N, C-alpha and C positions, 0 to 999 in steps of 0.2 A: 576193592577193599578200602574202607575208610581210615582216614589217618587223624591224629590227633599231635598238637604241638606237643613235644616231649616235657615241657615245663609249664606252660598255663594250662595245657590238655584241650584248648579250644579247637574246635575242628579245622584240619589244615591238612595240605596234602604234600608238607615237607615235615622234615624232623624238628626244626623250628619255626614258629611264624615269624613274621616281620618284625614285629614289636618285640618280643623275645630275642631274636638275634641281634636287634639293636641293642638292648639292654645289657646282652650278655657281653658284648664286645665293647660299650661305652667305656669301659675301665681298662681296656687290654692295650699294653704298649709293653716294648722290650724294658724288662728291668734285670740288674745284675747286683749280686750280692755273693761276696767271697769267691769269685771266680765262677760264678752258676748263674745261667740267664735263665728268666721266666716271665712268662705274660701276664697270669692273674694273681692276685690273691686268692687263697683258698677259704673263701667264703661266700655268703649268699646263693645268688643263682651257680655258679661256679660249683660249690659243693654239693648242690643238689643234682647238677647235672653228671658230675663224675661219679656220684655216687650211683645213681642210675645205671651209669655205663658199666662201671666194674662191679658193684655189690647186686645190682639188678639185672646182670648179665643182658642189656640192651645194647649188643654190638653193634648195631646199626649206627649208635652214636660217635663211633669210631670216625666218620666221615667229618663231623662237625670239629673234631679236635685234628685231624689231618688240615684243615683250613687255617687253624690256628697256629699249629707247626710251621706250617709254611709260612704264615706271615713272619713269624719271628726269626728265621733263616734269613728271609729276605732282607731282615733288619739288623743282622749282626755285623759288626765292625768289620769281620774277616772276609764280608763280600766286597769290601773295598779292593782285596787282593784276588786277582783273576785264577781261575782254577775250573779245570773241565766239570767238576759236580763234586756233590756230597755222597760220601759214603754215611748213609744213616744206622747208626749201630745202636739198636735198642738196649736199654737195661731191662732185663729178664726181671719179669715179676717173681715173686715167691712162689712156689710149688704149691702149697696151700692156695693162694690167690687162684692158681690157673685151675687148680683142680676144682675149685669154689664155682667160677666162674665160665670155666671151659674153653677159654682163649686167653693168650697174653696181650694185654692190651696194646703196649708199644710194639710189640712185634706186628699187629694188625695194622698201625698206623703207617710203619716202615714200608709194608707191603703196598700198600695203598698210596703211598706217594711215588713208590716206584712203578706202578703200573700208571699212574697219571702222567708221569713224567722218567720216563726211565733215561733219557738223554742227560739228566741234571741231578736225579737221587737214584741210589741203587742201595737197597735193605740187604744189609749185611749183618746176619747174625753170629756176632763173633764171641758172645759171652752165653754162658750158662751157670745156671745156680748150682753150685757142687755143697751137700750137705755134709759135714764133718761131725757125725755124732762121737767119734773118740773125745770130743770136748766135753762130753757130758758123760762122763764114765761109761762109754761105750753102748750107751741107749739109746735109741733113736724115738726121742720124744718129738712131742707135735711143735715146741719151740726151739726145736734145732735150729742155730744159726747157719743162714743159706752164706755161703762165700762164693765169688766168681773165679770160673775158669775162663780159658780162651777155647775156643774149638773152631773147627775148618778155618783155619787162617788164610785158605790160599786165595780166596777172593779179595779178602781184604788186601794182601800183600801185592796181587795184581794191579789193582785200583790204585793203591798208594804210589807205586812205579810209575804210574801214568799220571800222577799229581792231581787225584781226587782226595779232598780233603775229609777227614774222619771228624764225625762229630756224634755225641753222644746223646739219647733222648730218652728221659722218663717223663712220667705223669706230673706226681708232687716232688718237689723238693723240702724235706722236713729237716734233717740235721745233715744233710750234705755227704753223709758216709758213703751211700750206695756210689754216688757220682765219684767221689775221691778215690775209693776201690776200681772202679771201672776204668777210671782213666790212668791210673797207674798201669793197670795191665795193658790197656790197648798201647801207652805211650813206648812201654817197653816192645811190644811187638812190632810197630808201624816206625818208631823212631820221629815221632811226633806228640805235641800235645793237644790231644782233640778239645773241642770246646765242648761242654756239657749245656744242654737247652732242655728244658723243664716247662710243662703245659701252665703250671702253678705253682706258688711256694706260699709256706705258713709266714 
């Protein structure tokens, strides 16, 4: 089967050709704003690729972003403190987004990280979205606000007792509200304040 670069569309047997991969990562570095880390500015090639990944439903692109997230984790200041590994806690996408694309993009990335190196990364699906239609007069409209709640805390509690560090991961940070809400819930459960790392920021 013939493949083409996801960005320039030239014939290529990889998701990204060498030139586009170099351009994509040329401005990739660990950035921090208001306590949230991210690697790219959400613009140009990054926005094109993320749109193809999320809105276009190109699930294969998850592997590109796994590589990016791993680079960010290795660059975190917390990496100077020894610990057995990272609990990768994905911030769940909206219910509407999951219905549209058929998968949760950050859950995909967490799973791929664990599959690649289960000795240092564990996918922990500790959060889920909870609709609260009562906030909108009891009617479940499409614009119902999704709020986080904890789920299946056993794995997270076990790894936390073993010294694994929790880290929240998301695709794009815009206002930081999702990270703050998720961080509050996880901190209350695990008694540690997790870092929050996003692939891109506005």
